[in-house]
N, C-alpha and C positions, 0 to 999 in steps of 0.2 A: 216603400214595396220590393226594394233590392236588396236590403237586409233581413226581410220574413224568410224565406227559404235560411240561409243561414245560420239563424235565431233559429229554428228549427234546427234544424241538425245538430246544430250546442246543444238543446236540454236533448235530445235524445240520444246523445251520444254520453252525456253525464246520468242520463238514467238511469242507462246500457252499460256503465263502465268501460265502456267499448273507445276505440279510435278509429282517426283517420287512416293510423299505418292498419289497422284492423282491415279493412275494408277491400276484399279484391277487385268488386266492382263497384264504382260511382256512374252512375246516372241521372240527371237532370230533366226538368221538364219546364224550361224558364225561358219567356218570352225576350227579354235583353241581351246582350253580353255584360252590362255592370251589373247584373246577378251576379252573376260568376268571376266577375272583377271581384267584386266585395267577397263574398263566397271564398273564394280565393286565398285573402287579402286574411278576411276573419280566423277562417279556419287552416291558416297556414299550407295549403294545399295544390301543389301544382296540376293550374286550371285544361292543363293539356288530356291530366288522368282519366279525365271526365269525360263520358261519350267515346268512349274511342272505338268505340263502329258507328259513331253517327251520329247527327243531333236529330234527334224523334219532332223540331219544327218545322222541319223536313215535309213530312207526315201532313202538319196542320198546327192551327194553335187549340182545338176542342180539346178541356181536359180529360176527360171521358176516356174519347178513344183512343185517344193519342196518348196518354198514361197507360190504359191496357197494353198495349204494345212497347211502351218502353219494360215495363214489368217483363214482358215474356221475353222480348230480348236480351234484358237484363240477367235474367234464369239462366237463358241460353246460354250467353258469352259464362256465368258463372262454371255450367256446368262444363264449357269446352276446358276450361283451365284447372280445372278439377276440383270443382267445390270452393266455398269461403261466403264471408257475408258480405251479400250485396247491400250497398245505401243507395233509396233513388227520395228525390227530392225536385221541389218546386214550389212557383208561386201561384195564388191563385184569387180571382176576387179581387186586385187591391193589394193588399196590405195582412195578408192571409197565405203563410207558409207551409209547405206538410215537410214530414217524411217520414221513412219508414227503411225499416230495415230488417230483410230478409237473411234465413241461415239458409243455403245449396251445400247439400249434403252430396262428399264424395262420391259419385256412382258406383266405381268400384269396389267402394267398404259397406 
């Protein structure tokens, strides 16, 4: 389970041809710190750049409503930064990893 989100992100990045350096906002919904440790190691990404506006788990563990809030916050953060790619990922139901990339347009263009 700890590797599932990182593996989902790796596959998504391979499919899109994007890299972690292309991401403006990175948010996750992981219930355990070990998930973030493994993610940071496998993707060579600074874990301190994830969830810059706070961890979504303060709102609870249910995937549906919490993930909805994560998406909204990620879009808002990307808009405030001038747009860019948003990566959202997490784990669900044990060994399942989910990942999505959205492109937020610059509101001024």
